[in-house]
N, C-alpha and C positions, 0 to 999 in steps of 0.2 A: 504494499500499499504506500503510495507516495503522499507525502504531507507537505502542503504549501502554506507557508505563513507570509502574509503581505502586511507591511508596515504602512502607516499613514503617508510616509514620504515616497512610497513606491518600492522601497527595499523589499526583496523577496528572499526567503530562506526556504530551503528544501531539506526534508528528512524522509526517512522510511520506516515503516513498521513492518515486520515480517512475522505474521502470525502462523505458527505451524500447530493445528490442533492435535497432531500426534505427539507433540512435545510440550505443549502449553495448553492451559484451559482457554486461552484467547483464540478466537476465530476471526476470519476477515470480517464477518457481519458484526462481532462484538467490538472490533477495533474501530470500525467506521462509526457505530452508534456511540461508543465511548468518547471518541474525539469530538464527533458533532454535537452531541447532547450534553457533555459535562467538561471535557477539557478545553475545547475552543472557547466556550463562553467564560471559563475560568481565567485564561490568559488574555482575553480581549483587552487591548488598550495598554498591555504591559510592553516594556522594552524586551524584545526577544533575546537580547544579549545579556540580560540580568538573569543568569542561570538560577541564582539562589531565589529570587521572587517567583520565577516560573515553576520551579520544584515545589515551593511552598503553596503556590495557587493550585498546582495539579494534586498535591497531596490532600488539600482541603477538599477538592472536588471529588476524588476518588481515594479514600483512606486505605492505608495498609491494614490487613486483617490476617488471614491465613497465608497470604503471600504478600508482595510488595505493592499490590494494588494496580493491576492492569499495566505491568512494565513494558509490554510490548507497545501498546498504544501510546504510553508516555514517552517511549523512546522516539517515536516519529516527530514528536514536538521537540524533544530535547536535541535531536540531531539536526534540526532545521537551521543550520548555521552557515550554509553556503549562501554568500551574498551576491545577488546579481541586481542590476538596475536597467 
């Protein structure tokens, strides 16, 4: 799954989430819904390069429980650091 983050100034960051249902509980469908419904709204308006704030916002949106809380979905946002304009 490719994840695209776009800043107000047009800066774009790209990341990827690679769900493998045979390895993790996350599926392509769960990654898409987790990012769209929980993680994207949580990081909206934040500086994508402020890793600490992004991690805190994602942790508040999807808390850790029996696992680290949707780590594959979160990785797509976390990895979106390639900058293009």
